[in-house]
C-alpha positions as CSV (number, residue, x, y, z in Angstrom):
1,X,138.9,31.6,173.4
2,X,139.9,28.2,172.2
3,X,137.8,24.9,171.6
4,X,139.2,23.6,174.9
5,X,137.7,26.5,177.0
6,X,134.1,26.6,175.6
7,X,132.2,23.4,176.7
8,X,129.5,23.7,173.8
9,X,132.2,24.0,171.2
10,X,134.0,21.0,172.6
11,X,130.8,18.9,172.4
12,X,130.0,20.0,168.8
13,X,133.6,19.0,167.6
14,X,133.3,15.7,169.5
15,X,129.9,15.0,167.8
16,X,131.2,15.7,164.4
17,X,134.3,13.5,165.0
18,X,132.0,10.6,166.1
19,X,129.7,11.1,163.2
20,X,132.5,11.0,160.8
21,X,133.9,7.7,162.3
22,X,130.4,6.1,162.3
23,X,130.1,7.0,158.6
24,X,133.5,5.6,158.0
25,X,132.7,2.4,159.8
26,X,129.4,2.0,157.8
27,X,131.3,2.6,154.5
28,X,133.7,0.0,155.3
29,X,130.7,-2.6,156.1
30,X,129.2,-1.5,152.8
31,X,126.1,0.2,154.5
32,X,125.9,3.6,153.1
33,X,123.5,6.0,154.7
34,X,120.1,6.2,153.0
35,X,119.3,9.0,151.0
36,X,115.5,8.4,150.8
37,X,113.1,7.6,153.9
38,X,112.1,4.2,154.2
39,X,108.6,2.9,152.8
40,X,106.3,0.6,154.8
41,X,105.8,-2.7,153.2
42,X,102.1,-2.1,152.6
43,X,102.8,-0.5,149.5
44,X,102.8,3.1,148.2
45,X,101.0,5.6,150.5
46,X,100.3,9.1,149.7
47,X,101.4,11.4,152.5
48,X,99.2,14.6,152.8
49,X,102.3,16.7,152.6
50,X,103.6,15.0,149.3
51,X,102.9,17.1,146.0
52,X,100.2,15.7,143.8
53,X,98.5,16.9,140.4
54,X,96.2,20.0,140.7
55,X,93.5,18.3,139.1
56,X,93.6,15.0,141.4
57,X,93.8,17.4,144.4
58,X,90.7,19.4,143.4
59,X,88.7,16.3,142.5
60,X,89.6,14.8,146.0
61,X,88.7,18.1,147.7
62,X,85.3,18.2,145.7
63,X,84.5,14.5,146.8
64,X,85.4,14.9,150.4
65,X,83.3,17.9,150.8
66,X,80.3,16.6,148.8
67,X,80.7,19.5,146.2
68,X,80.8,17.3,143.0
69,X,77.4,18.3,141.8
70,X,77.7,21.9,142.7
71,X,80.9,22.1,140.7
72,X,79.4,20.4,137.8
73,X,76.3,22.7,137.6
74,X,78.7,25.6,138.1
75,X,80.7,24.4,135.1
76,X,77.5,24.1,132.9
77,X,76.5,27.5,133.8
78,X,79.9,28.8,133.0
79,X,79.9,26.9,129.6
80,X,76.2,28.2,128.7
81,X,77.1,29.5,125.4
82,X,78.7,26.2,124.4
83,X,75.6,24.3,125.4
84,X,72.7,26.4,124.1
85,X,74.7,28.0,121.3
86,X,75.3,31.8,120.9
87,X,72.1,32.8,119.8
88,X,70.1,31.5,122.8
89,X,72.9,32.4,125.1
90,X,72.9,36.0,124.0
91,X,69.4,36.5,125.3
92,X,69.2,34.1,128.2
93,X,71.2,33.1,131.1
94,X,70.7,30.1,133.8
95,X,70.1,31.8,137.3
96,X,69.8,28.7,139.7
97,X,69.7,25.1,140.1
98,X,67.5,23.6,142.7
99,X,66.0,20.2,143.5
100,X,66.4,19.2,139.6
101,X,65.0,22.5,138.3
102,X,67.1,25.0,136.1
103,X,65.6,28.7,136.4
104,X,66.5,30.3,133.0
105,X,66.2,34.2,132.6
106,X,65.3,35.5,129.2
107,X,65.8,39.1,128.4
108,X,62.4,39.4,126.3
109,X,59.2,37.6,126.3
110,X,59.8,36.2,122.7
111,X,62.9,34.7,124.0
112,X,61.2,33.3,127.1
113,X,58.6,31.6,124.8
114,X,61.6,30.3,122.6
115,X,63.2,28.7,125.7
116,X,59.7,27.2,126.9
117,X,59.3,25.5,123.4
118,X,63.0,24.2,123.8
119,X,62.6,23.2,127.3
120,X,62.6,19.3,126.5
121,X,65.8,19.7,124.3
122,X,67.4,21.8,126.9
123,X,66.7,19.2,129.7
124,X,68.3,16.5,127.5
125,X,71.2,18.6,126.7
126,X,71.9,19.5,130.4
127,X,71.4,15.8,131.5
128,X,74.2,14.8,128.9
129,X,76.5,17.3,130.5
130,X,75.8,16.5,134.1
131,X,74.4,13.0,134.2
132,X,71.1,11.3,133.7
133,X,68.2,12.7,135.7
134,X,70.1,15.6,137.2
135,X,67.7,18.1,135.4
136,X,64.2,17.3,135.5
137,X,62.5,20.5,134.5
138,X,63.6,24.1,132.9
139,X,61.5,26.9,134.5
140,X,61.7,30.1,132.5
141,X,61.3,33.8,133.7
142,X,60.8,36.7,131.4
143,X,62.1,40.2,131.9
144,X,61.1,42.0,135.1
145,X,59.6,45.1,134.1
146,X,60.3,47.8,136.6
147,X,58.2,51.0,136.8
148,X,59.0,53.4,134.2
149,X,60.0,56.9,135.4
150,X,57.6,59.7,134.9
151,X,58.4,62.5,132.7
152,X,57.3,65.3,130.4
153,X,57.2,63.0,127.5
154,X,55.4,60.1,129.2
155,X,51.6,59.4,128.8
156,X,49.8,58.8,132.1
157,X,47.4,55.8,132.5
158,X,47.7,52.4,131.8
159,X,50.8,51.2,129.8
160,X,49.1,48.1,128.2
161,X,50.3,44.5,128.5
162,X,53.9,45.6,129.4
163,X,55.6,43.6,126.7
164,X,59.1,44.0,125.5
165,X,58.6,44.8,121.9
166,X,61.4,46.4,120.1
């Protein structure tokens, strides 16, 4: 089957010939085809499909969704050891942030007391990281004592104050 017998092949060959002739005519006039798409006169505008820097894309997403404060609080919780220091971070962890109040959980009553004494300093330090008046109060919760299992070596009766000595 030759090009003359097939109408589709004949049409494609004719289109290629006309395109080559149009390009040759444009080159004679000094008008070469553009390699880049035309931009509007209004200035550079980012198309949603264009690549962009990852940090900028994340910032735009957080702003569009209203997640900026939640992301900042999450970053502070993730950097807890850098903010409060290794000693305090080894015995405490931030648990939640709601309405300007940070809930900090301590692993013993002694560390819970220490965090209560440092609450003002902690509020100031957290506001340095998050912005003024983001944190208004630090609430501290000590260890949650679960009932101890009964056994042959256990004394029945009251256990005392239930502190975490040791």
